[in-house]
N, C-alpha and C positions, 0 to 999 in steps of 0.2 A: 143801479145796475141799468147797464144799457137795453133798451128792445133788442130783442132775437134779429130783428130784420136790420139792426144797423151794426153788427157784428161785423169782424171778417173772417171768423171763422165758427161754423156751426155743425151740430150732430143732429140729424132729424130720425126720430125713430116711426116708421109705419106702422099703424094699429089698425088699420081697414082698407083694403084693396079690392076693386070692383072692375069688372070687365064688362064692354058694352059691345055687342055687335050688330051689324045693321039688320032690321027688320026683327030683332029680338030684343028681351029685356036685358039689363044690367044684373050681373050676378056677382056674389061677393067669390073672391078667388084667394085660394090657400097662396100665401108667399111662397112654400117649399115647393109646390107645385108649380105653379107661375115661373119659379127660380128667379124671384125679385128680392132684392138687398133688404132686409129688415131694418137696417141704419143705412145713413146716406150721408155722406160729409160733404159741406158744401164750402168750399174755398172761395170767397169771392175776392180776393185780391189776386189768387192764382187762377182764377175765372173756370173753377173746376167743380164738377159733381162726382161723387166717389164712392162705391160700396162693394162688399162682398156679396157676391150670389150664395145661394146655398148650397150650390153645388161646388163652392169655392173658387170659380172664376171670378176676375175683375169685372166690375161693370163701372165706366169712366166715361163723362162727356164733357166737352167744353161749354161753358157758358158763354153764347155767342150775341147774346143780349140781356141788357138789365135795366129795368126802369123803377121808379120810386114814384108812388101815388098815394098821398096821405100817409094812412098808417099800412100800408101794403108794399112789397118790394116783388116784382117780377121778374123772373129769371126765363131766358129762351134758348133753347136749342136744338141741335137735330143730332142723330147719332144712328147708323145702322138703318136707313131709312124711314125713321119713326123721329118726327117730331114733339118736343116736351114743352112742357111749359112749367115751373114751379111758382105758385105764389104763397108768399110768407106774409103774415099779420106780424104786427110788432108784438103780440103777445106771445109768441112762438106757434101758433095753428099753422099748418100747412095743406096745401092740395097738390099733387103734383099730377099734370093732365098729360098723359102719352097717348099721342095717335099715329095710328097706321092704316091704311086703305083697308083692312080687314076687321081691327076692331081699336076701339078705343079703351084705355086703362087709367083709372081715378084710384090714386093713392090718397089716404088722407092721416094725419098724423101731427107729431108736435117737433119742434127744433129747440134746442137750446147751445148756448154759446159754450164754445171749447176753451 
């Protein structure tokens, strides 16, 4: 079985989400309340992330850059004024950090090959 970070298609499950605001603490975020997809599909060949938000709308973003370093794969993009980075370990664990000028978000979870 190839490491998750070496596959061309992945599905990632978000298990924990945090929001941080300037001058404040980071707090847990309910995915439904924040309208964040629970599952994120990663298409490395097509260079795209995709998910369905709890309200039923699509969330999609182009992977604009990717880098591999040791046992990590970093994907970068920008969508709707927010920049994001998804860091994926070969064992399937990931963190996705999204940044806006008003807040930062960290999503944690696990990915597996499709």
